[in-house]
C-alpha positions, 0 to 999 in steps of 0.5 A: 270580873274586870279585875280577874281578866286583868290578872289572867292577862298579866303573865301574857303581858310580861311575856309578850315581846312581839312587835306590832304588825302594821296592817299595810304589811310594812315592817315595824320593830315594835315599841320596845325595840324602838325604845331600846334603839332610842335609848342607845342612840341618845346615850351614845350622843350624850357620851360623844358630846361629853367627849367632844365639847372641849375639842374641835369643831364643837369647842369653836361652835360653842364659843362663837354661839356664846359670843354672838349671843352676848354681843348681838342677841336682841333684847326681845328674844331675851325676854321671850326666853325668860318664861320658858327658862322659868317653866323649865326650872325646878319650880315650874317643872315641879308644879307640872310633875306634882299636878300630873302625879295627882291627876294619875293618882286621882284617876286610880292609876297609881303605877302610872303615877309612880312611873311618871314621878320616877322618870322625872326625878331620875332626869332631875336628880341624876343631872343635878348634881351628879353629872354636872359635878362629874363633867365640871364644865364652867358656864359661858363667860361671855356675858349673860342676860341673867345671873349665872347659876352656881352649878356646872354647865354640862349637861343642861338640867333644864333641857334634860328635865324638859325632855323627860317631863314632856316625854312622859306627858306625851307617852301618857297623852298619846295612849289616851288619844292615839288618833292625836299622837303626832300632834301630841308628840310635836307639841311636846317636842316644841316645848322641850325645844323652847325650854332648852333654846331659852338657856342658850339665848340667855347665855347660861349654857353652851349649845352642847350643854343643851344638846346633851341635856335633851339626849339625857332626858330622851334616854330617861324616857326611853328607859322608862318606856322599856320598864313600863312596857313590861307591865303595861302592854296595852289592852289585852283582848280577852276571848269571848269564851273566857268572858262567858265562863267568868261571867 
């Protein structure tokens, strides 16, 4: 009976684009409109950073931050940054991603597993190597606490992958525990922030590289939420009379 109800509700889910109406009467754009605005804003910020990092004032800010890190960064902060940098690398995030997909598949949520994997892979593969090669920006040369990677700098793959992975985890966790959604999103933001900042503290990225990586990762999550909302619009209430007929 449950399967039949879901099949009957699917057309309404695909057609439904009505914004959620808050109980207090305040206006709300709805989740799809918010995701679309976030997508546009994140992509616009990414493109503006890409156009401006070689020009003032961003060029000076990047250079001064990199030089300060090379000359003055306390060794304790460098070592604190290392584990977050490792977590945000391809090994750390691959482990997290595989574990997430395995849990979703084991919970008989194959579409969510596919959606999660596709979103995370989009951020990782699109950033490395295509966007990096397209912008072809050298990494900081002021001195790094770790060996500089051979890939280009803009945008930061760590920051993009962290934003996408943490965003996917937050979307799914906030659906599972809606009463804790603020804490969930705050925790996701803190982790993505720490991973991105670690790349600046280690002086393997300029500040604008990391900002652009966050923007791209957020754009990936927003686009994925738009796609997913067409198929998973949340529980659709079934009228009692329809339940009685189907039982």
